[in-house]
C-alpha positions in Angstrom: -11.3 -48.9 43.3 -10.4 -47.7 40.0 -7.1 -49.4 40.5 -9.1 -52.8 41.6 -8.5 -52.4 45.2 -11.4 -54.3 47.2 -13.6 -52.4 49.5 -12.0 -54.1 52.6 -8.5 -53.0 51.5 -9.7 -49.4 50.9 -11.4 -49.4 54.4 -8.4 -50.7 56.4 -5.9 -48.0 54.5 -8.2 -45.1 55.2 -9.3 -46.6 58.6 -12.9 -46.2 57.9 -15.9 -48.8 58.0 -16.6 -51.0 54.9 -20.0 -49.6 55.2 -18.6 -46.2 54.4 -16.5 -47.2 51.5 -19.9 -48.9 50.1 -21.9 -45.8 50.6 -19.3 -43.7 49.1 -18.9 -45.9 46.2 -22.6 -46.2 45.7 -23.0 -42.4 45.6 -20.3 -42.1 43.2 -21.5 -44.6 40.8 -25.0 -43.0 41.0 -23.3 -39.5 40.0 -21.4 -41.0 37.1 -24.4 -43.2 35.9 -22.9 -46.5 36.5 -23.8 -49.6 38.6 -21.0 -51.5 39.4 -17.1 -51.7 40.1 -16.6 -53.5 36.6 -18.3 -50.5 34.7 -16.2 -48.2 36.7 -12.7 -49.8 35.7 -14.0 -50.1 32.1 -14.8 -46.3 32.2 -11.4 -45.4 33.5 -9.7 -47.5 31.1 -11.6 -45.7 28.2 -10.9 -42.3 29.5 -7.5 -40.8 29.1 -5.9 -38.8 31.8 -5.7 -35.1 31.5 -2.0 -35.2 31.8 0.7 -37.7 32.2 1.4 -36.8 35.9 -2.3 -36.6 36.9 -3.5 -39.2 39.4 -6.4 -41.4 38.3 -9.3 -42.5 40.6 
């Protein structure tokens, strides 16, 4: 999601339901204190990766 992929794309790629994607996203948002995909993308753009080779969410 942090790369801008839609919930539908993520669900199809992981072979899970869209509802599962929404549930996990909602739980992640709650844990990090945000309320939307836009806020997630903004947070990720402000947070530098630990190292150059590290994958980002």
